[in-house]
PDB file of N, H, CA, C and O in Angstrom:
ATOM      1  N   MET A   1      86.293  98.925   1.597  1.00  0.00           N
ATOM      2  CA  MET A   1      85.041  98.615   0.646  1.00  0.00           C
ATOM      3  C   MET A   1      85.277  98.961  -1.055  1.00  0.00           C
ATOM      4  O   MET A   1      85.379 100.153  -1.343  1.00  0.00           O
ATOM      5  N   SER A   2      85.347  98.131  -1.966  1.00  0.00           N
ATOM      6  H   SER A   2      85.264  97.162  -1.732  1.00  0.00           H
ATOM      7  CA  SER A   2      85.575  98.504  -3.310  1.00  0.00           C
ATOM      8  C   SER A   2      84.308  99.019  -3.872  1.00  0.00           C
ATOM      9  O   SER A   2      83.135  98.754  -3.609  1.00  0.00           O
ATOM     10  N   ASP A   3      84.812  99.755  -4.644  1.00  0.00           N
ATOM     11  H   ASP A   3      85.764  99.970  -4.858  1.00  0.00           H
ATOM     12  CA  ASP A   3      83.864 100.919  -5.734  1.00  0.00           C
ATOM     13  C   ASP A   3      83.039 100.151  -6.368  1.00  0.00           C
ATOM     14  O   ASP A   3      83.296  98.985  -6.669  1.00  0.00           O
ATOM     15  N   ALA A   4      82.222 100.608  -6.566  1.00  0.00           N
ATOM     16  H   ALA A   4      82.014 101.555  -6.322  1.00  0.00           H
ATOM     17  CA  ALA A   4      80.730  99.824  -7.897  1.00  0.00           C
ATOM     18  C   ALA A   4      81.205  98.982  -9.087  1.00  0.00           C
ATOM     19  O   ALA A   4      80.627  97.976  -9.499  1.00  0.00           O
ATOM     20  N   LEU A   5      82.465  99.579  -9.650  1.00  0.00           N
ATOM     21  H   LEU A   5      82.935 100.396  -9.316  1.00  0.00           H
ATOM     22  CA  LEU A   5      83.269  99.356 -10.870  1.00  0.00           C
ATOM     23  C   LEU A   5      84.718  98.471 -10.279  1.00  0.00           C
ATOM     24  O   LEU A   5      85.621  98.190 -11.066  1.00  0.00           O
ATOM     25  N   GLY A   6      84.780  98.108  -8.871  1.00  0.00           N
ATOM     26  H   GLY A   6      84.046  98.336  -8.232  1.00  0.00           H
ATOM     27  CA  GLY A   6      85.535  97.387  -8.754  1.00  0.00           C
ATOM     28  C   GLY A   6      87.031  97.597  -8.912  1.00  0.00           C
ATOM     29  O   GLY A   6      87.840  96.724  -9.227  1.00  0.00           O
ATOM     30  N   LYS A   7      87.407  99.458  -8.532  1.00  0.00           N
ATOM     31  H   LYS A   7      86.750 100.167  -8.277  1.00  0.00           H
ATOM     32  CA  LYS A   7      88.398  99.586  -9.630  1.00  0.00           C
ATOM     33  C   LYS A   7      89.120 100.143  -8.452  1.00  0.00           C
ATOM     34  O   LYS A   7      90.288 100.467  -8.670  1.00  0.00           O
ATOM     35  N   GLY A   8      88.573 100.353  -7.016  1.00  0.00           N
ATOM     36  H   GLY A   8      87.624 100.090  -6.839  1.00  0.00           H
ATOM     37  CA  GLY A   8      89.230 100.852  -5.854  1.00  0.00           C
ATOM     38  C   GLY A   8      88.487 100.657  -5.138  1.00  0.00           C
ATOM     39  O   GLY A   8      87.415 100.071  -5.288  1.00  0.00           O
ATOM     40  N   LEU A   9      89.229 101.427  -3.624  1.00  0.00           N
ATOM     41  H   LEU A   9      90.100 101.903  -3.502  1.00  0.00           H
ATOM     42  CA  LEU A   9      88.446 101.361  -2.183  1.00  0.00           C
ATOM     43  C   LEU A   9      87.724 102.951  -2.035  1.00  0.00           C
ATOM     44  O   LEU A   9      88.204 103.993  -2.481  1.00  0.00           O
ATOM     45  N   VAL A  10      86.827 102.842  -1.506  1.00  0.00           N
ATOM     46  H   VAL A  10      86.437 101.995  -1.144  1.00  0.00           H
ATOM     47  CA  VAL A  10      85.310 103.736  -1.122  1.00  0.00           C
ATOM     48  C   VAL A  10      85.412 103.844   0.489  1.00  0.00           C
ATOM     49  O   VAL A  10      85.165 102.962   1.311  1.00  0.00           O
ATOM     50  N   THR A  11      85.851 105.188   0.713  1.00  0.00           N
ATOM     51  H   THR A  11      86.051 105.905   0.046  1.00  0.00           H
ATOM     52  CA  THR A  11      85.419 105.270   2.046  1.00  0.00           C
ATOM     53  C   THR A  11      84.688 105.534   2.616  1.00  0.00           C
ATOM     54  O   THR A  11      84.248 106.669   2.435  1.00  0.00           O
ATOM     55  N   VAL A  12      84.183 104.841   3.481  1.00  0.00           N
ATOM     56  H   VAL A  12      84.542 103.919   3.628  1.00  0.00           H
ATOM     57  CA  VAL A  12      82.388 105.508   4.102  1.00  0.00           C
ATOM     58  C   VAL A  12      82.362 106.145   5.708  1.00  0.00           C
ATOM     59  O   VAL A  12      82.416 105.551   6.784  1.00  0.00           O
ATOM     60  N   GLU A  13      82.293 107.092   5.504  1.00  0.00           N
ATOM     61  H   GLU A  13      82.250 107.575   4.630  1.00  0.00           H
ATOM     62  CA  GLU A  13      82.373 107.488   7.041  1.00  0.00           C
ATOM     63  C   GLU A  13      80.527 107.572   7.989  1.00  0.00           C
ATOM     64  O   GLU A  13      79.503 108.215   7.758  1.00  0.00           O
ATOM     65  N   LEU A  14      80.833 106.779   8.817  1.00  0.00           N
ATOM     66  H   LEU A  14      81.665 106.257   9.005  1.00  0.00           H
ATOM     67  CA  LEU A  14      79.568 106.317   9.663  1.00  0.00           C
ATOM     68  C   LEU A  14      79.017 107.757  11.115  1.00  0.00           C
ATOM     69  O   LEU A  14      79.808 107.597  12.044  1.00  0.00           O
ATOM     70  N   ASN A  15      78.358 108.525  11.343  1.00  0.00           N
ATOM     71  H   ASN A  15      77.715 108.655  10.588  1.00  0.00           H
ATOM     72  CA  ASN A  15      78.119 108.735  12.292  1.00  0.00           C
ATOM     73  C   ASN A  15      77.723 107.994  13.453  1.00  0.00           C
ATOM     74  O   ASN A  15      77.192 106.888  13.348  1.00  0.00           O
ATOM     75  N   HIS A  16      77.999 108.654  14.778  1.00  0.00           N
ATOM     76  H   HIS A  16      78.431 109.553  14.864  1.00  0.00           H
ATOM     77  CA  HIS A  16      78.043 107.859  15.987  1.00  0.00           C
ATOM     78  C   HIS A  16      76.781 107.159  15.844  1.00  0.00           C
ATOM     79  O   HIS A  16      77.490 106.217  15.491  1.00  0.00           O
ATOM     80  N   THR A  17      75.477 106.653  15.767  1.00  0.00           N
ATOM     81  H   THR A  17      74.900 107.418  16.054  1.00  0.00           H
ATOM     82  CA  THR A  17      74.569 106.052  15.712  1.00  0.00           C
ATOM     83  C   THR A  17      74.738 104.908  14.679  1.00  0.00           C
ATOM     84  O   THR A  17      74.606 103.703  14.893  1.00  0.00           O
ATOM     85  N   LEU A  18      75.059 105.529  13.510  1.00  0.00           N
ATOM     86  H   LEU A  18      75.166 106.508  13.336  1.00  0.00           H
ATOM     87  CA  LEU A  18      75.426 104.330  12.553  1.00  0.00           C
ATOM     88  C   LEU A  18      76.165 103.097  12.867  1.00  0.00           C
ATOM     89  O   LEU A  18      75.872 101.908  12.743  1.00  0.00           O
ATOM     90  N   ALA A  19      77.445 103.855  13.410  1.00  0.00           N
ATOM     91  H   ALA A  19      77.683 104.821  13.511  1.00  0.00           H
ATOM     92  CA  ALA A  19      78.794 102.967  14.142  1.00  0.00           C
ATOM     93  C   ALA A  19      77.986 101.662  14.775  1.00  0.00           C
ATOM     94  O   ALA A  19      77.792 100.525  14.344  1.00  0.00           O
ATOM     95  N   GLU A  20      77.642 102.282  15.877  1.00  0.00           N
ATOM     96  H   GLU A  20      77.800 103.206  16.226  1.00  0.00           H
ATOM     97  CA  GLU A  20      76.571 102.013  17.253  1.00  0.00           C
ATOM     98  C   GLU A  20      75.692 100.626  16.703  1.00  0.00           C
ATOM     99  O   GLU A  20      75.731  99.496  17.190  1.00  0.00           O
ATOM    100  N   LEU A  21      74.754 101.186  15.327  1.00  0.00           N
ATOM    101  H   LEU A  21      74.722 102.104  14.932  1.00  0.00           H
ATOM    102  CA  LEU A  21      74.102  99.728  14.881  1.00  0.00           C
ATOM    103  C   LEU A  21      74.990  99.228  14.065  1.00  0.00           C
ATOM    104  O   LEU A  21      74.737  98.025  14.008  1.00  0.00           O
ATOM    105  N   LEU A  22      75.834  99.454  13.440  1.00  0.00           N
ATOM    106  H   LEU A  22      76.039 100.431  13.486  1.00  0.00           H
ATOM    107  CA  LEU A  22      76.648  98.227  12.564  1.00  0.00           C
ATOM    108  C   LEU A  22      77.603  97.390  13.653  1.00  0.00           C
ATOM    109  O   LEU A  22      78.061  96.303  13.301  1.00  0.00           O
ATOM    110  N   ALA A  23      77.805  97.762  14.584  1.00  0.00           N
ATOM    111  H   ALA A  23      77.433  98.645  14.870  1.00  0.00           H
ATOM    112  CA  ALA A  23      78.549  96.968  15.787  1.00  0.00           C
ATOM    113  C   ALA A  23      78.011  95.914  16.460  1.00  0.00           C
ATOM    114  O   ALA A  23      78.500  94.831  16.784  1.00  0.00           O
ATOM    115  N   ARG A  24      76.595  96.540  16.671  1.00  0.00           N
ATOM    116  H   ARG A  24      76.198  97.419  16.407  1.00  0.00           H
ATOM    117  CA  ARG A  24      75.931  95.736  17.217  1.00  0.00           C
ATOM    118  C   ARG A  24      75.673  94.814  16.568  1.00  0.00           C
ATOM    119  O   ARG A  24      76.200  93.746  16.878  1.00  0.00           O
ATOM    120  N   LEU A  25      74.526  94.883  15.119  1.00  0.00           N
ATOM    121  H   LEU A  25      74.098  95.750  14.867  1.00  0.00           H
ATOM    122  CA  LEU A  25      74.548  94.204  13.932  1.00  0.00           C
ATOM    123  C   LEU A  25      75.815  92.862  14.174  1.00  0.00           C
ATOM    124  O   LEU A  25      75.566  91.659  14.259  1.00  0.00           O
ATOM    125  N   CYS A  26      76.912  93.391  14.230  1.00  0.00           N
ATOM    126  H   CYS A  26      77.115  94.367  14.161  1.00  0.00           H
ATOM    127  CA  CYS A  26      78.156  92.349  13.798  1.00  0.00           C
ATOM    128  C   CYS A  26      78.307  91.551  14.976  1.00  0.00           C
ATOM    129  O   CYS A  26      78.639  90.386  14.761  1.00  0.00           O
ATOM    130  N   VAL A  27      78.082  92.028  16.648  1.00  0.00           N
ATOM    131  H   VAL A  27      77.813  92.975  16.824  1.00  0.00           H
ATOM    132  CA  VAL A  27      78.023  90.794  17.518  1.00  0.00           C
ATOM    133  C   VAL A  27      76.442  89.807  17.555  1.00  0.00           C
ATOM    134  O   VAL A  27      76.411  88.728  18.147  1.00  0.00           O
ATOM    135  N   GLU A  28      75.319  90.330  16.897  1.00  0.00           N
ATOM    136  H   GLU A  28      75.344  91.206  16.416  1.00  0.00           H
ATOM    137  CA  GLU A  28      74.118  89.430  16.796  1.00  0.00           C
ATOM    138  C   GLU A  28      74.350  88.573  16.040  1.00  0.00           C
ATOM    139  O   GLU A  28      73.904  87.437  16.201  1.00  0.00           O
ATOM    140  N   LEU A  29      75.291  89.003  14.786  1.00  0.00           N
ATOM    141  H   LEU A  29      75.653  89.926  14.655  1.00  0.00           H
ATOM    142  CA  LEU A  29      75.626  88.504  13.688  1.00  0.00           C
ATOM    143  C   LEU A  29      76.513  87.495  13.925  1.00  0.00           C
ATOM    144  O   LEU A  29      76.685  86.668  13.030  1.00  0.00           O
ATOM    145  N   GLU A  30      77.139  87.391  15.000  1.00  0.00           N
ATOM    146  H   GLU A  30      76.999  88.063  15.728  1.00  0.00           H
ATOM    147  CA  GLU A  30      78.891  86.838  15.255  1.00  0.00           C
ATOM    148  C   GLU A  30      79.733  87.003  14.387  1.00  0.00           C
ATOM    149  O   GLU A  30      80.690  86.254  14.187  1.00  0.00           O
ATOM    150  N   THR A  31      79.388  88.287  13.607  1.00  0.00           N
ATOM    151  H   THR A  31      78.611  88.895  13.770  1.00  0.00           H
ATOM    152  CA  THR A  31      80.927  88.485  12.788  1.00  0.00           C
ATOM    153  C   THR A  31      81.712  89.504  12.794  1.00  0.00           C
ATOM    154  O   THR A  31      81.160  90.583  13.013  1.00  0.00           O
ATOM    155  N   ASP A  32      83.191  89.509  12.566  1.00  0.00           N
ATOM    156  H   ASP A  32      83.639  88.633  12.387  1.00  0.00           H
ATOM    157  CA  ASP A  32      83.820  90.698  12.523  1.00  0.00           C
ATOM    158  C   ASP A  32      84.125  91.322  11.129  1.00  0.00           C
ATOM    159  O   ASP A  32      85.243  91.732  10.819  1.00  0.00           O
ATOM    160  N   ASP A  33      83.043  91.357  10.324  1.00  0.00           N
ATOM    161  H   ASP A  33      82.135  91.023  10.577  1.00  0.00           H
ATOM    162  CA  ASP A  33      83.204  91.475   8.884  1.00  0.00           C
ATOM    163  C   ASP A  33      82.476  92.705   9.113  1.00  0.00           C
ATOM    164  O   ASP A  33      81.511  91.951   9.235  1.00  0.00           O
ATOM    165  N   PRO A  34      81.975  93.905   9.298  1.00  0.00           N
ATOM    166  CA  PRO A  34      81.315  95.013   9.415  1.00  0.00           C
ATOM    167  C   PRO A  34      81.085  95.081   7.295  1.00  0.00           C
ATOM    168  O   PRO A  34      79.962  95.387   6.894  1.00  0.00           O
ATOM    169  N   VAL A  35      81.965  94.844   6.453  1.00  0.00           N
ATOM    170  H   VAL A  35      82.878  94.596   6.778  1.00  0.00           H
ATOM    171  CA  VAL A  35      81.857  95.262   5.212  1.00  0.00           C
ATOM    172  C   VAL A  35      80.928  94.044   4.699  1.00  0.00           C
ATOM    173  O   VAL A  35      80.702  94.132   3.492  1.00  0.00           O
ATOM    174  N   GLY A  36      80.330  92.915   5.338  1.00  0.00           N
ATOM    175  H   GLY A  36      80.514  92.844   6.319  1.00  0.00           H
ATOM    176  CA  GLY A  36      79.523  92.199   5.328  1.00  0.00           C
ATOM    177  C   GLY A  36      78.289  92.514   5.571  1.00  0.00           C
ATOM    178  O   GLY A  36      77.303  92.526   4.834  1.00  0.00           O
ATOM    179  N   VAL A  37      78.386  92.696   6.355  1.00  0.00           N
ATOM    180  H   VAL A  37      79.186  92.687   6.954  1.00  0.00           H
ATOM    181  CA  VAL A  37      76.751  93.719   7.379  1.00  0.00           C
ATOM    182  C   VAL A  37      76.582  94.129   6.409  1.00  0.00           C
ATOM    183  O   VAL A  37      75.916  93.606   5.516  1.00  0.00           O
ATOM    184  N   MET A  38      77.285  95.409   6.362  1.00  0.00           N
ATOM    185  H   MET A  38      77.826  95.834   7.088  1.00  0.00           H
ATOM    186  CA  MET A  38      77.064  96.377   5.397  1.00  0.00           C
ATOM    187  C   MET A  38      76.185  96.011   4.021  1.00  0.00           C
ATOM    188  O   MET A  38      75.196  96.662   3.684  1.00  0.00           O
ATOM    189  N   SER A  39      76.639  95.010   3.376  1.00  0.00           N
ATOM    190  H   SER A  39      77.443  94.481   3.650  1.00  0.00           H
ATOM    191  CA  SER A  39      76.824  94.476   1.783  1.00  0.00           C
ATOM    192  C   SER A  39      74.880  93.752   2.109  1.00  0.00           C
ATOM    193  O   SER A  39      73.875  94.188   1.547  1.00  0.00           O
ATOM    194  N   ARG A  40      74.915  92.811   2.964  1.00  0.00           N
ATOM    195  H   ARG A  40      75.732  92.456   3.421  1.00  0.00           H
ATOM    196  CA  ARG A  40      73.937  92.098   3.530  1.00  0.00           C
ATOM    197  C   ARG A  40      72.494  93.290   3.454  1.00  0.00           C
ATOM    198  O   ARG A  40      71.657  93.220   2.554  1.00  0.00           O
ATOM    199  N   ALA A  41      72.450  94.206   4.439  1.00  0.00           N
ATOM    200  H   ALA A  41      73.130  94.263   5.169  1.00  0.00           H
ATOM    201  CA  ALA A  41      72.062  94.905   4.125  1.00  0.00           C
ATOM    202  C   ALA A  41      71.532  96.005   3.189  1.00  0.00           C
ATOM    203  O   ALA A  41      70.393  96.465   3.274  1.00  0.00           O
ATOM    204  N   LEU A  42      72.633  96.460   2.115  1.00  0.00           N
ATOM    205  H   LEU A  42      73.558  96.086   2.045  1.00  0.00           H
ATOM    206  CA  LEU A  42      72.551  96.982   1.436  1.00  0.00           C
ATOM    207  C   LEU A  42      71.405  96.140  -0.097  1.00  0.00           C
ATOM    208  O   LEU A  42      70.461  96.468  -0.816  1.00  0.00           O
ATOM    209  N   GLY A  43      72.441  94.782   0.160  1.00  0.00           N
ATOM    210  H   GLY A  43      73.207  94.516   0.744  1.00  0.00           H
ATOM    211  CA  GLY A  43      71.253  93.730  -0.617  1.00  0.00           C
ATOM    212  C   GLY A  43      69.965  93.800  -0.457  1.00  0.00           C
ATOM    213  O   GLY A  43      69.116  93.858  -1.347  1.00  0.00           O
ATOM    214  N   LEU A  44      69.837  93.796   0.490  1.00  0.00           N
ATOM    215  H   LEU A  44      70.526  93.749   1.212  1.00  0.00           H
ATOM    216  CA  LEU A  44      68.447  93.910   1.186  1.00  0.00           C
ATOM    217  C   LEU A  44      67.579  95.187   0.645  1.00  0.00           C
ATOM    218  O   LEU A  44      66.567  94.887   0.012  1.00  0.00           O
ATOM    219  N   LEU A  45      67.788  96.221   0.777  1.00  0.00           N
ATOM    220  H   LEU A  45      68.611  96.464   1.291  1.00  0.00           H
ATOM    221  CA  LEU A  45      67.369  97.498   0.355  1.00  0.00           C
ATOM    222  C   LEU A  45      67.302  97.163  -0.943  1.00  0.00           C
ATOM    223  O   LEU A  45      66.197  97.302  -1.467  1.00  0.00           O
ATOM    224  N   ASP A  46      68.295  96.709  -1.688  1.00  0.00           N
ATOM    225  H   ASP A  46      69.193  96.596  -1.262  1.00  0.00           H
ATOM    226  CA  ASP A  46      68.363  96.736  -3.419  1.00  0.00           C
ATOM    227  C   ASP A  46      66.932  95.797  -3.521  1.00  0.00           C
ATOM    228  O   ASP A  46      66.091  96.079  -4.374  1.00  0.00           O
ATOM    229  N   LEU A  47      66.804  95.055  -2.905  1.00  0.00           N
ATOM    230  H   LEU A  47      67.487  94.825  -2.211  1.00  0.00           H
ATOM    231  CA  LEU A  47      65.623  94.108  -2.842  1.00  0.00           C
ATOM    232  C   LEU A  47      64.571  94.865  -2.973  1.00  0.00           C
ATOM    233  O   LEU A  47      63.933  95.097  -4.000  1.00  0.00           O
ATOM    234  N   VAL A  48      64.397  95.261  -1.874  1.00  0.00           N
ATOM    235  H   VAL A  48      64.915  95.073  -1.040  1.00  0.00           H
ATOM    236  CA  VAL A  48      63.236  95.809  -1.416  1.00  0.00           C
ATOM    237  C   VAL A  48      62.203  96.829  -3.114  1.00  0.00           C
ATOM    238  O   VAL A  48      61.106  96.717  -3.661  1.00  0.00           O
ATOM    239  N   GLN A  49      63.911  98.040  -3.350  1.00  0.00           N
ATOM    240  H   GLN A  49      64.802  98.131  -2.905  1.00  0.00           H
ATOM    241  CA  GLN A  49      63.342  99.069  -4.226  1.00  0.00           C
ATOM    242  C   GLN A  49      63.157  97.934  -5.618  1.00  0.00           C
ATOM    243  O   GLN A  49      62.147  98.056  -6.311  1.00  0.00           O
ATOM    244  N   HIS A  50      64.057  96.989  -5.915  1.00  0.00           N
ATOM    245  H   HIS A  50      64.877  96.890  -5.353  1.00  0.00           H
ATOM    246  CA  HIS A  50      63.508  96.305  -6.691  1.00  0.00           C
ATOM    247  C   HIS A  50      62.274  95.591  -7.274  1.00  0.00           C
ATOM    248  O   HIS A  50      61.804  95.412  -8.398  1.00  0.00           O
ATOM    249  N   THR A  51      61.857  95.153  -5.580  1.00  0.00           N
ATOM    250  H   THR A  51      62.239  95.298  -4.667  1.00  0.00           H
ATOM    251  CA  THR A  51      60.378  94.521  -6.159  1.00  0.00           C
ATOM    252  C   THR A  51      59.221  95.821  -5.918  1.00  0.00           C
ATOM    253  O   THR A  51      58.094  95.564  -6.341  1.00  0.00           O
ATOM    254  N   LYS A  52      59.368  96.843  -5.437  1.00  0.00           N
ATOM    255  H   LYS A  52      60.284  97.051  -5.094  1.00  0.00           H
ATOM    256  CA  LYS A  52      58.658  97.948  -5.562  1.00  0.00           C
ATOM    257  C   LYS A  52      58.444  98.228  -6.614  1.00  0.00           C
ATOM    258  O   LYS A  52      57.249  98.430  -6.827  1.00  0.00           O
ATOM    259  N   ARG A  53      59.575  98.433  -8.053  1.00  0.00           N
ATOM    260  H   ARG A  53      60.546  98.269  -7.879  1.00  0.00           H
ATOM    261  CA  ARG A  53      59.482  98.928  -8.787  1.00  0.00           C
ATOM    262  C   ARG A  53      58.694  98.162  -9.958  1.00  0.00           C
ATOM    263  O   ARG A  53      58.302  98.591 -11.044  1.00  0.00           O
ATOM    264  N   GLN A  54      58.570  96.622  -9.259  1.00  0.00           N
ATOM    265  H   GLN A  54      58.889  96.274  -8.378  1.00  0.00           H
ATOM    266  CA  GLN A  54      57.886  95.804 -10.558  1.00  0.00           C
ATOM    267  C   GLN A  54      56.154  95.388  -9.386  1.00  0.00           C
ATOM    268  O   GLN A  54      55.407  94.444  -9.131  1.00  0.00           O
ATOM    269  N   GLY A  55      56.316  96.660  -9.093  1.00  0.00           N
ATOM    270  H   GLY A  55      56.923  97.427  -9.300  1.00  0.00           H
ATOM    271  CA  GLY A  55      54.505  96.660  -8.421  1.00  0.00           C
ATOM    272  C   GLY A  55      54.593  95.751  -7.375  1.00  0.00           C
ATOM    273  O   GLY A  55      53.557  95.086  -7.359  1.00  0.00           O
ATOM    274  N   GLY A  56      55.517  95.355  -6.316  1.00  0.00           N
ATOM    275  H   GLY A  56      56.358  95.895  -6.329  1.00  0.00           H
ATOM    276  CA  GLY A  56      55.180  94.258  -5.416  1.00  0.00           C
ATOM    277  C   GLY A  56      55.536  94.899  -4.104  1.00  0.00           C
ATOM    278  O   GLY A  56      55.839  96.067  -3.860  1.00  0.00           O
ATOM    279  N   ARG A  57      55.430  93.889  -3.348  1.00  0.00           N
ATOM    280  H   ARG A  57      55.184  92.940  -3.546  1.00  0.00           H
ATOM    281  CA  ARG A  57      55.655  94.295  -1.662  1.00  0.00           C
ATOM    282  C   ARG A  57      56.849  93.178  -0.995  1.00  0.00           C
ATOM    283  O   ARG A  57      56.606  91.996  -1.239  1.00  0.00           O
ATOM    284  N   LEU A  58      57.511  93.328  -0.567  1.00  0.00           N
ATOM    285  H   LEU A  58      57.708  94.288  -0.370  1.00  0.00           H
ATOM    286  CA  LEU A  58      58.035  92.889   0.597  1.00  0.00           C
ATOM    287  C   LEU A  58      57.726  92.740   1.713  1.00  0.00           C
ATOM    288  O   LEU A  58      57.520  93.749   2.387  1.00  0.00           O
ATOM    289  N   CYS A  59      57.588  91.463   2.289  1.00  0.00           N
ATOM    290  H   CYS A  59      57.755  90.643   1.742  1.00  0.00           H
ATOM    291  CA  CYS A  59      56.964  91.321   3.803  1.00  0.00           C
ATOM    292  C   CYS A  59      57.984  90.318   4.746  1.00  0.00           C
ATOM    293  O   CYS A  59      58.570  89.340   4.282  1.00  0.00           O
ATOM    294  N   PHE A  60      58.036  90.599   5.626  1.00  0.00           N
ATOM    295  H   PHE A  60      57.559  91.393   6.003  1.00  0.00           H
ATOM    296  CA  PHE A  60      58.495  89.166   6.690  1.00  0.00           C
ATOM    297  C   PHE A  60      57.183  88.464   7.254  1.00  0.00           C
ATOM    298  O   PHE A  60      56.131  89.086   7.395  1.00  0.00           O
ATOM    299  N   GLN A  61      57.302  87.381   7.502  1.00  0.00           N
ATOM    300  H   GLN A  61      58.157  86.876   7.387  1.00  0.00           H
ATOM    301  CA  GLN A  61      56.135  86.656   8.252  1.00  0.00           C
ATOM    302  C   GLN A  61      56.893  86.125   9.635  1.00  0.00           C
ATOM    303  O   GLN A  61      57.976  85.550   9.534  1.00  0.00           O
ATOM    304  N   ASN A  62      56.433  86.289  10.596  1.00  0.00           N
ATOM    305  H   ASN A  62      55.553  86.756  10.679  1.00  0.00           H
ATOM    306  CA  ASN A  62      56.518  85.775  12.108  1.00  0.00           C
ATOM    307  C   ASN A  62      56.036  84.023  12.072  1.00  0.00           C
ATOM    308  O   ASN A  62      55.491  83.311  11.228  1.00  0.00           O
ATOM    309  N   SER A  63      56.463  83.850  13.196  1.00  0.00           N
ATOM    310  H   SER A  63      56.906  84.429  13.881  1.00  0.00           H
ATOM    311  CA  SER A  63      56.148  82.260  13.104  1.00  0.00           C
ATOM    312  C   SER A  63      54.544  82.318  13.548  1.00  0.00           C
ATOM    313  O   SER A  63      54.040  81.195  13.567  1.00  0.00           O
ATOM    314  N   ARG A  64      53.733  83.290  13.872  1.00  0.00           N
ATOM    315  H   ARG A  64      54.142  84.203  13.856  1.00  0.00           H
ATOM    316  CA  ARG A  64      52.496  83.304  14.334  1.00  0.00           C
ATOM    317  C   ARG A  64      51.813  83.709  12.691  1.00  0.00           C
ATOM    318  O   ARG A  64      50.693  84.215  12.617  1.00  0.00           O
ATOM    319  N   GLY A  65      52.592  83.433  11.517  1.00  0.00           N
ATOM    320  H   GLY A  65      53.502  83.023  11.577  1.00  0.00           H
ATOM    321  CA  GLY A  65      51.660  84.259  10.460  1.00  0.00           C
ATOM    322  C   GLY A  65      51.611  85.489  10.018  1.00  0.00           C
ATOM    323  O   GLY A  65      51.451  85.819   8.843  1.00  0.00           O
ATOM    324  N   GLU A  66      51.762  86.282  11.054  1.00  0.00           N
ATOM    325  H   GLU A  66      51.891  86.015  12.009  1.00  0.00           H
ATOM    326  CA  GLU A  66      51.633  87.706  10.855  1.00  0.00           C
ATOM    327  C   GLU A  66      52.700  88.323   9.678  1.00  0.00           C
ATOM    328  O   GLU A  66      53.832  87.932   9.392  1.00  0.00           O
ATOM    329  N   LEU A  67      52.021  89.271   9.194  1.00  0.00           N
ATOM    330  H   LEU A  67      51.102  89.590   9.426  1.00  0.00           H
ATOM    331  CA  LEU A  67      53.164  89.596   8.050  1.00  0.00           C
ATOM    332  C   LEU A  67      53.128  91.215   8.724  1.00  0.00           C
ATOM    333  O   LEU A  67      52.237  91.833   9.306  1.00  0.00           O
ATOM    334  N   ALA A  68      54.835  91.643   8.267  1.00  0.00           N
ATOM    335  H   ALA A  68      55.559  91.141   7.794  1.00  0.00           H
ATOM    336  CA  ALA A  68      55.234  93.010   8.064  1.00  0.00           C
ATOM    337  C   ALA A  68      55.995  93.092   6.816  1.00  0.00           C
ATOM    338  O   ALA A  68      56.870  92.368   6.340  1.00  0.00           O
ATOM    339  N   ASP A  69      55.205  94.593   6.252  1.00  0.00           N
ATOM    340  H   ASP A  69      54.494  95.181   6.639  1.00  0.00           H
ATOM    341  CA  ASP A  69      55.799  94.786   5.013  1.00  0.00           C
ATOM    342  C   ASP A  69      57.556  95.809   5.345  1.00  0.00           C
ATOM    343  O   ASP A  69      57.615  96.790   6.085  1.00  0.00           O
ATOM    344  N   VAL A  70      58.778  95.208   4.566  1.00  0.00           N
ATOM    345  H   VAL A  70      58.729  94.410   3.964  1.00  0.00           H
ATOM    346  CA  VAL A  70      59.879  95.943   4.842  1.00  0.00           C
ATOM    347  C   VAL A  70      59.691  97.591   4.191  1.00  0.00           C
ATOM    348  O   VAL A  70      59.433  97.638   2.989  1.00  0.00           O
ATOM    349  N   VAL A  71      59.779  98.570   4.742  1.00  0.00           N
ATOM    350  H   VAL A  71      59.989  98.532   5.719  1.00  0.00           H
ATOM    351  CA  VAL A  71      59.902 100.019   4.196  1.00  0.00           C
ATOM    352  C   VAL A  71      60.991 100.071   3.835  1.00  0.00           C
ATOM    353  O   VAL A  71      61.907  99.376   4.274  1.00  0.00           O
ATOM    354  N   ALA A  72      61.085 101.017   2.857  1.00  0.00           N
ATOM    355  H   ALA A  72      60.341 101.582   2.501  1.00  0.00           H
ATOM    356  CA  ALA A  72      62.344 101.523   2.246  1.00  0.00           C
ATOM    357  C   ALA A  72      62.326 103.269   1.859  1.00  0.00           C
ATOM    358  O   ALA A  72      63.313 103.799   1.350  1.00  0.00           O
TER     359      ALA A  72
END
């Protein structure tokens, strides 16, 4: 994974639970790119934080119209 300034690689250590979660998400998303999965997850977290800073809320809506707040 590149660092924030794009100057090198960053090593990320995962505990067993996080490694299993990442592997399960890769299987569900049918990808062998764990860095891409982590990027998507961090992008969603960034969106949640940005929305909260602006005084809003980020929600998911299911097919029945029910809302669930994304909590970070």
